[in-house]
C-alpha positions in Angstrom: 18.0 46.6 -0.3 18.6 42.9 0.4 21.9 41.9 1.9 24.0 40.1 -0.8 25.9 36.9 -0.3 28.0 34.9 -2.7 25.9 31.8 -2.1 22.6 31.0 -0.5 21.9 27.4 0.6 18.4 26.5 1.6 18.4 23.4 3.7 20.8 22.2 6.5 20.9 18.5 5.6 23.1 17.6 2.7 23.1 21.4 1.9 25.8 21.5 4.6 28.2 20.0 2.0 27.6 23.1 -0.3 28.0 25.6 2.6 31.2 24.0 3.8 32.7 23.8 0.3 31.8 27.4 -0.4 33.1 28.6 2.9 36.4 26.8 2.3 36.6 28.6 -1.0 36.3 32.0 0.8 32.8 32.7 -0.2 30.2 34.5 2.0 27.4 32.0 2.6 23.9 32.3 3.9 22.6 28.9 5.3 18.9 28.8 5.9 17.5 26.0 8.1 14.6 26.5 10.5 15.0 23.2 12.2 17.9 21.3 13.7 20.9 21.0 11.4 21.3 17.6 9.8 18.1 17.5 7.8 15.6 14.7 7.6 18.1 11.9 7.8 19.7 12.9 11.1 16.7 14.3 12.9 13.5 12.5 11.7 14.6 9.8 9.2 17.3 7.3 8.8 19.4 7.8 12.0 16.5 7.8 14.6 14.7 5.0 12.7 17.8 2.8 12.6 18.4 3.4 16.3 14.9 2.1 17.0 15.3 -0.8 14.5 18.5 -1.9 16.3 16.4 -2.5 19.4 13.9 -4.4 17.2 16.7 -6.6 15.9 17.9 -7.4 19.4 14.4 -8.4 20.5 14.0 -10.6 17.4 17.3 -12.3 18.0 16.4 -13.1 21.6 13.0 -14.5 20.6 14.7 -16.8 18.0 17.5 -17.9 20.4 15.9 -21.2 21.2 16.6 -22.5 17.7 20.3 -22.3 18.6 20.2 -23.8 22.0 19.9 -20.6 24.0 17.1 -20.4 26.5 16.1 -16.7 26.5 13.0 -14.6 26.3 12.1 -10.9 26.1 10.7 -10.4 29.6 9.8 -6.8 29.1 10.3 -3.8 26.8 11.4 -0.5 28.2 9.9 1.7 25.6 10.8 5.1 27.2 14.5 3.9 27.3 14.4 2.9 23.6 13.0 6.3 22.6 15.4 8.2 24.9 18.4 6.3 23.5 17.2 7.2 20.0 16.9 10.9 20.8 20.4 10.9 22.4 21.8 9.5 19.2 20.2 12.4 17.3 21.5 15.0 19.7 25.0 13.6 19.5 24.8 14.1 15.8 23.3 17.6 15.3 24.9 19.5 18.2 28.5 19.3 16.7 27.0 20.4 13.3 25.6 23.6 14.8 28.7 24.3 16.8 30.8 24.0 13.6 28.5 26.3 11.6 28.4 28.9 14.4 32.2 29.0 14.5 32.6 29.4 10.8 33.2 33.1 10.0 32.1 32.8 6.4 28.7 31.3 7.1 25.7 33.1 8.5 23.0 30.7 9.8 19.4 31.8 9.5 17.1 29.7 11.6 13.8 31.0 10.2 11.7 29.8 7.3 12.6 31.4 4.0 10.3 32.4 1.1 11.2 33.6 -2.4 9.9 37.1 -3.1 11.8 37.5 -6.3 14.0 35.7 -8.8 17.0 35.8 -6.6 15.6 37.4 -3.4 14.5 35.6 -0.3 12.6 36.9 2.8 13.9 35.2 5.9 11.7 35.2 9.1 10.1 38.6 8.6 13.3 40.6 9.4 15.7 40.1 6.6 15.8 39.9 2.8 18.8 38.4 1.2 20.1 37.7 -2.3 22.9 36.0 -4.1 24.1 35.2 -7.6 24.1 31.5 -6.8 21.3 29.8 -4.9 21.1 26.1 -3.9 17.7 24.6 -2.9 18.0 21.5 -0.8 15.0 22.0 1.4 13.7 18.4 1.3 10.2 17.1 1.7 7.7 16.3 4.4 5.3 13.4 5.1 2.2 13.5 2.8 -1.2 12.8 4.2 -4.0 11.2 2.2 -7.5 12.6 2.3 -9.3 10.2 4.6 -12.6 11.1 6.3 -12.1 11.6 10.0 -8.3 11.0 10.0 -7.4 14.5 11.3 -10.0 14.4 14.0 -9.0 11.0 15.2 -5.3 12.1 15.3 -2.5 10.2 13.7 1.3 9.8 13.7 3.5 10.4 10.7 7.1 9.5 10.1 8.2 12.6 12.0 5.8 12.7 15.0 6.2 8.9 15.6 9.6 9.7 17.2 7.8 11.7 19.9 5.9 8.7 21.2 6.3 8.3 24.9 4.2 5.2 25.5 4.4 1.9 23.5 1.0 1.3 21.8 -0.5 -2.1 22.3 -1.7 -2.0 18.8 -0.9 0.2 15.7 -2.4 0.4 12.2 0.0 1.5 9.5 -1.4 3.1 6.4 1.1 2.4 3.6 3.4 -0.4 2.6 6.5 1.2 1.2 10.0 1.5 2.8 9.0 3.7 5.7 5.9 1.8 6.5 7.7 -1.5 6.4 10.5 -0.4 8.6 8.2 0.9 11.3 6.0 -2.2 11.0 9.2 -4.2 11.7 10.1 -2.1 14.7 6.7 -2.1 16.4 6.1 -5.8 15.7 9.5 -6.9 17.1 8.9 -5.1 20.4 5.5 -6.7 20.9 3.0 -4.2 19.5 0.2 -5.8 17.5 0.6 -4.4 13.9 -1.9 -4.1 11.0 -0.5 -2.9 7.7 -3.0 -1.5 5.2 -1.5 -1.4 1.7 -3.3 -0.3 -1.4 -0.8 -2.1 -3.7 -0.7 -5.9 -4.4 2.7 -6.1 -2.6 4.6 -4.4 0.2 7.7 -2.5 -1.0 6.2 -2.4 -4.5 9.2 -0.7 -6.1 11.5 -3.6 -5.5 12.3 -6.3 -7.9 9.3 -8.6 -8.4 10.8 -11.7 -6.8 12.1 -9.7 -3.8 8.8 -7.9 -3.1 6.8 -11.2 -3.5 9.0 -13.0 -1.0 9.1 -10.1 1.4 5.3 -9.8 1.4 4.8 -13.5 2.1 7.3 -13.4 5.0 5.9 -10.3 6.6 2.3 -11.4 6.2 3.1 -14.5 8.4 4.2 -12.2 11.2 1.5 -9.5 11.3 -1.9 -8.6 9.8 -1.3 -7.4 6.3 -4.2 -6.1 4.2 -3.2 -5.9 0.6 -5.0 -4.0 -2.1 -7.1 -2.2 0.6 -7.9 1.4 1.1 -8.7 3.2 4.4 -12.0 4.9 3.6 -12.8 6.4 7.0 -11.4 6.8 10.5 -13.2 7.4 13.8 -12.6 7.4 17.5 -14.1 5.0 20.0 -13.1 5.9 23.5 -9.3 5.7 23.6 -9.2 3.5 20.5 -9.1 4.5 16.9 -11.3 2.7 14.3 -10.3 2.4 10.7 -12.8 1.3 8.1 -11.0 -0.5 5.4 -12.2 -1.8 2.0 -10.8 -3.7 -0.9 -9.9 -1.3 -3.6 -12.1 -3.2 -6.1 -15.1 -2.2 -4.0 -16.0 -5.8 -3.5 -16.5 -7.5 -0.2 -17.4 -6.2 3.2 -15.9 -3.1 4.9 -13.4 -4.3 7.5 -13.2 -2.6 10.9 -9.7 -2.3 12.4 -9.2 -1.0 15.9 -5.9 0.3 17.1 -4.3 2.5 19.8 -2.4 4.5 17.2 -2.4 5.2 13.5 0.8 5.7 11.6 0.5 7.3 8.1 3.4 6.5 5.8 2.1 7.1 2.2 4.8 9.2 0.6 6.5 12.6 0.7 5.4 16.1 -0.3 8.2 18.5 -1.5 8.6 21.7 0.5 8.4 23.9 -2.6 5.1 25.4 -1.5 6.5 26.5 1.8 9.4 28.2 -0.1 7.1 29.9 -2.6 9.5 28.8 -5.4 7.2 30.0 -8.1 8.3 33.6 -7.3 11.8 32.6 -8.3 10.8 31.4 -11.8 12.0 27.9 -10.9 9.7 25.3 -12.6 8.1 22.4 -10.8 6.3 19.3 -12.0 2.7 18.4 -11.3 3.6 16.9 -7.9 5.5 20.1 -6.9 9.0 18.7 -7.1 11.6 21.0 -8.7 12.6 20.2 -12.3 16.3 20.0 -12.8 18.5 19.1 -15.8 21.3 16.5 -16.0 23.5 18.9 -14.1 21.0 19.5 -11.3 20.4 23.1 -12.5 16.9 24.4 -12.4 15.0 26.3 -15.1 16.5 29.5 -13.6 20.1 30.3 -14.3 22.1 30.4 -11.1 19.7 28.2 -9.1 20.4 24.5 -8.4 18.4 22.0 -6.6 19.0 18.5 -5.2 17.8 16.0 -2.7 14.3 15.0 -1.8 12.9 18.3 -3.2 13.6 17.1 -6.8 11.9 13.8 -6.1 14.3 11.6 -8.0 16.1 9.3 -5.7 15.1 10.2 -2.2 17.9 8.8 -0.1 20.5 10.5 2.1 23.5 9.0 0.4 22.1 10.1 -3.0 21.6 13.7 -1.7 25.3 13.7 -0.6 26.4 12.5 -4.0 24.2 15.2 -5.6 25.6 17.9 -3.3 29.1 17.3 -4.5 28.0 17.4 -8.1 26.1 20.7 -7.6 29.2 22.2 -6.0 31.4 21.0 -8.9 28.9 22.2 -11.5 28.4 25.7 -9.9 32.0 26.3 -9.3 34.1 24.2 -11.7 34.9 24.5 -15.3 34.0 20.9 -16.3 30.4 20.1 -15.6 29.5 16.5 -14.6 26.1 14.9 -15.3 24.2 13.1 -12.6 24.3 9.3 -12.9 21.9 7.1 -10.9 22.7 3.8 -12.7 24.5 2.4 -9.7 22.6 4.3 -7.0 21.9 1.8 -4.2 19.2 1.6 -1.5 18.3 -0.6 1.5 15.2 -1.4 3.5 16.1 -2.2 7.2 13.4 -4.7 7.8 13.3 -8.5 8.6 14.2 -9.8 6.1 16.5 -7.0 5.1 16.4 -5.7 1.5 19.1 -4.0 -0.7 19.2 -3.2 -4.3 21.1 -1.3 -7.0 20.5 -0.7 -10.6 17.7 -2.1 -12.8 15.1 -4.5 -11.7 14.3 -7.4 -14.0 11.1 -5.7 -15.1 12.9 -2.5 -15.8 15.6 -4.2 -17.8 12.9 -5.8 -20.0 11.2 -2.4 -20.5 14.5 -0.9 -21.6 15.1 -3.6 -24.1 18.3 -5.2 -22.7 19.3 -8.7 -23.7 20.1 -10.0 -20.3 20.3 -13.1 -18.1 19.3 -13.5 -14.5 21.6 -15.2 -11.9 20.5 -16.2 -8.5 21.8 -17.9 -5.4 20.1 -18.6 -2.0 21.5 -17.7 1.4 21.0 -21.3 2.7 23.5 -22.8 0.2 26.4 -20.8 1.5 28.5 -22.2 4.4 27.7 -19.3 6.7 24.0 -19.3 5.7 23.8 -23.0 6.8 25.6 -22.2 10.1 23.2 -19.4 11.0 20.1 -21.5 10.4 19.3 -21.4 6.6 17.8 -17.9 6.5 15.1 -17.1 4.0 16.4 -15.0 1.1 18.6 -14.9 -2.0 20.7 -12.6 -4.1 19.9 -11.9 -7.7 21.9 -10.3 -10.6 20.6 -8.9 -13.9 23.6 -9.1 -16.3 23.8 -7.9 -19.9 24.7 -11.0 -22.0 27.0 -9.4 -24.5 29.1 -7.4 -22.2 28.6 -9.2 -18.8 27.9 -5.8 -17.4 25.9 -5.8 -14.2 22.7 -4.0 -14.8 21.2 -4.6 -11.4 21.6 -6.6 -8.2 19.0 -7.3 -5.5 19.3 -9.1 -2.2 16.7 -10.1 0.4 18.1 -11.6 3.6 20.5 -11.0 6.5 23.0 -8.1 6.2 21.8 -7.3 2.7 22.6 -3.6 3.1 26.2 -4.4 4.0 27.1 -7.2 1.6 25.8 -5.5 -1.5 28.5 -2.9 -1.5 30.9 -5.2 -3.3 28.6 -5.1 -6.2 28.1 -1.4 -6.1 31.9 -0.9 -6.3 32.1 -3.3 -9.3 29.3 -1.5 -11.1 31.2 1.8 -10.7 34.6 0.4 -11.7 35.9 0.0 -15.2 33.5 -1.8 -17.4 31.1 -2.6 -14.6 31.3 -6.3 -15.0 31.4 -9.1 -12.4 34.9 -10.3 -13.3 36.6 -8.4 -10.4 34.3 -10.1 -8.0 35.2 -13.6 -9.3 38.9 -12.8 -9.1 38.6 -11.7 -5.5 39.4 -14.2 -2.7 36.5 -14.0 -0.2 36.8 -15.1 3.4 35.1 -18.4 4.2 32.6 -18.8 5.7 30.9 -15.4 5.4 27.6 -14.1 4.0 29.7 -12.1 1.6 30.4 -15.3 -0.3 26.8 -15.0 -1.5 27.9 -12.4 -4.0 30.5 -14.5 -6.0 28.2 -17.5 -5.8 25.6 -15.6 -7.8 28.1 -15.1 -10.6 30.3 -18.1 -10.3 30.2 -21.9 -10.0 27.0 -23.1 -8.3 25.0 -20.0 -9.4 21.5 -20.5 -10.5 
């Protein structure tokens, strides 16, 4: 007979929100996490990558110091120290989490991989079978790997194993051009590694608003070797080097030969549903393997909910945290709440930085909105001029009749921070820009970019 809990939570990232809420309610909880607590974000995603990118930002600032009358240069890069500091940041985050779980009398932590062996029954690590009336699946996703001849034999890094690097590569080829690929390209380029980006799309960060991705692609292509609309068709080893054979996706033109010390593959994510054997539970998945959920984040099986990367909708840590609280409300409260991604923001920590929320201009057209576009460049703000007229702009997509903000997109310094004013406005009241215009902004700050988009002087 399987041991019965009140709630089973699979995944120790944002799933910790469910386990802590259930424990506080007096429920007996089984928490299943085979890796360190904290999930992808803390251990192999946003936290370690941002620790690395901070070093990149410092290096870039030093290299540009001459523009502002400061004679400085990056004399050397202590790569082992950069990586060690990153790992220390991660340890400082996950050790307190495990201590707290271990001390919680209502939570039993299973550190083995789980597999469904029935509708509500899980096998955990070969020793135990457990069951519960309520099960939450928040088991995330892992890096996907394209089928490229010779790639496995040549050996490659992905967005997890790259954090284990001990020596800085002199050169690196990055297969992919999305968020993860672009952030790592920024990091390695800024610390002096020669970077080649191989992107099958016409642009880098192709999911961004068209004007944002076009500007970003132009800026990055001036810094490093960017091959757009190219596929890697074969990989081989040549001594200590790795050779990538790259061809334009149209098939026209010669095959290019790229040599690099390391290859980083960043071409998307694969849900961990196959590892969990979710089909045994009756939970439905789509063709890509992501779990299907309704507007309340409930799966096709009554009593089983899913959220986070494993549902493949909005694959960001802050989104998973939002979803976790909704799942807890919908599985324990009387009034269910639908998920709402209309003002779900994101950022890309590159140079230039990118942030966005809501609809892109293309998406607003597709959905039939009658809207206007408002824009304002960084360089026309007082602070923008003071810091050297940085490239970039902010752009709003506004419904004409209601003045409701449908979307907002920024490319430029501190984009991820200054967009929050818009996010709050979109989630408050009617979601219009009127509160922004009625707010006194400190002068001079980059935050003045936001009201300038909507107010006097906007374009």
